[in-house]
N, C-alpha and C positions, 0 to 999 in steps of 0.2 A: 960812754961812746958806742959800746956794744948795744945799749937801748936805742940810739939814735939810728944806728946802722940796721937794727932789727926793723923800726918803724918805717924807714926808709924802703928796705927789703918788700915789707908788707905792702906798702903803697904802690911801689913800681909793679910787684906781682897783681895786684889787682887791677892797675891799669893795663899791662901787658895781657891780661886775660881778657879784659872788656874788649880790647881793640883785636883780638884774634876772632872772636864771634862773627860767624859767617852764617848767612841766611841765603841759599841759592835756590831759586826757582828751578823746577824739572821741566824742561822743553819736552815737546813732540820728539826732536831729535834724541835727546838722552833717553827718554823711555822707550824708543825703538830700540834701540842698542839693547838695552834690558831685556825686552821681548826677544829679540834675535837670538841673544845668549842662553836665554833660560827657556823660552816657549811656553812662558807664564801666559795664563788666560786670566781676563780680568773679570771682576764680578759683573760688570755690564754685559761681557760677551758670554758668560755661563748663563745670565737670565735672559739673553736674548733681546733686551729691551733697557731703555734709561729715560730719563726724563731731559727734556729740552725746554728752557724757558727763554721766552721772547722779551719779557719785560718782569717786573718784579711780581706781579700778578698773575700771570699766564704760564702754567705748566703743561707739557703735553707729553704722555708717554708715547715714545717712538720706538718702532723695532729696529734690530740692527744698527743701533747707535753704539760708539766705543770710542776710545782714545783715537782710533784710526779715522774716524768719522762722527766727531762730536755733534754736530748738528745734523746729521743725516746725510751729508756730503763728504766724500774724502779730503782731508786735509794736506795741502801741500808746502804749508809754509812750517817748517821745521823749528823755527825759532819762538813758535807761540808757547805759551804754557801748556802742558799737557792736561787735558781735562777728560771729563768722563771716568774720573779714576774714584774710588772708594778709599777708606781707611786701610782696608786689608790689602788693596793693591799698593799703597804707600808703603806701608810696611814691609812688604815683599820685595820692594824695590831698594828701600832702604838696608835690608839686610844683604841683598845681592852687592849692593855699592860699598857698604862699609860706612854708611852715615846713619843719621836718625832725623826722626820727625823732631821739632821743638815743643816745648809746651807753650801754652797760650801765651804766658807772661815771657818765657825766652823770645817768643815770635816778635812781640810789641818792643822788647828790649833792643833787639837785633835790627829793627827798621826805623829806629827813632831818629837817627841821624842821616836818613836817606833824603836828600833833598830834590831828588826829582820829582817832576810832576806827578801827582795822585790823580788817578783815573777816576773821574767822575760822571756819573750820567753820560756815559758814552753810548755808543751804538754797536760797539764791537770790542772783542778783546785784543789788547796791543802787544806787540813782541816784546819780549823780556828786556831786552838790553835797552829798550827806548823809554820806559817809564818806572815809577816807583812801584816796588811789589805791591802796596797798599793799594786797593782800589783796583786792580786789574781782574784779579780772580779770588774767590775765597780759598784760604788756604788751610788744609787739615792739619791738625796739632795733637799731640799725644794728650791733651786735657780732656778728661771725661766728667761727665755729670752722674748722679748717683743711679740713673737708669742705664748706665753705659754708654751712653751716646757721645759723640766726638764734638768737641769744640771748635769752630770754624774760626778763622781771623782775618783781618784784614780789609773784609768786605769785595764787592766786584763792582764791574764796569755798568752793572745794573742798578747799584745802590745810589741814593741821593738824600740829603738831608730831609727830604719829605717822606721818604720809605724807610729803608731798614737801619741807615746809619752805620752801614759796615766799617766803614773807615773811620771809626771812633773805637779805643782800645777798650772802652767798658760795655759794648755790643755782647749780647750773648744768643749765638746761633749755634744750635746742636743739631747733629743729624746722626743716623743710626750707621754702624760700620759697613754696611754693605751700600750705602748711597752714594751714586755718581749722579753727576749734573752736569751741563753745559759750562758752567762756570764755577766748578769746584776743582781745584789743583792741589798742588803742595810743594813745599820748598823744604830742602833738606838744611839741617842745622849741623854746623861744625865748631863746638866750643874751643 
């Protein structure tokens, strides 16, 4: 009987742990509270420039873009995922908020049951609550390659089956720890 109870306990523990996994996209509103509280300066703000991407193939380097003006114009939609964020910026937020970034595999495990629409071949980022986390913006993870670059997960609204295949779990896209972009964001993980 003890063996049966132990097996049931292990099974329930595994189920319970799996159902508690949460992945929450960080919004412009969330990030602005962090900035107001800490006076943190992002990598894009320190550099004075960042990348803006109109499509998968076209990158422009633009001065004075940041999380407040990710495409060069101030954003007034606080429900969008925060963008123009680097790995370093995401870690600073996580430390302040008492949360963490997911690994690449934790990310895909956490999103596998989200049945909301996956953004694909759109012309803009969508509000967080309206769509699946996959396909809206690339999300920064803790997973690094041997060069110390960070693996992104989930793909973005710019991805399509004919270009970057970002919404596929086997897609490999790495960036350095200071890279920010109009379609790079992060989600926090709470096991």
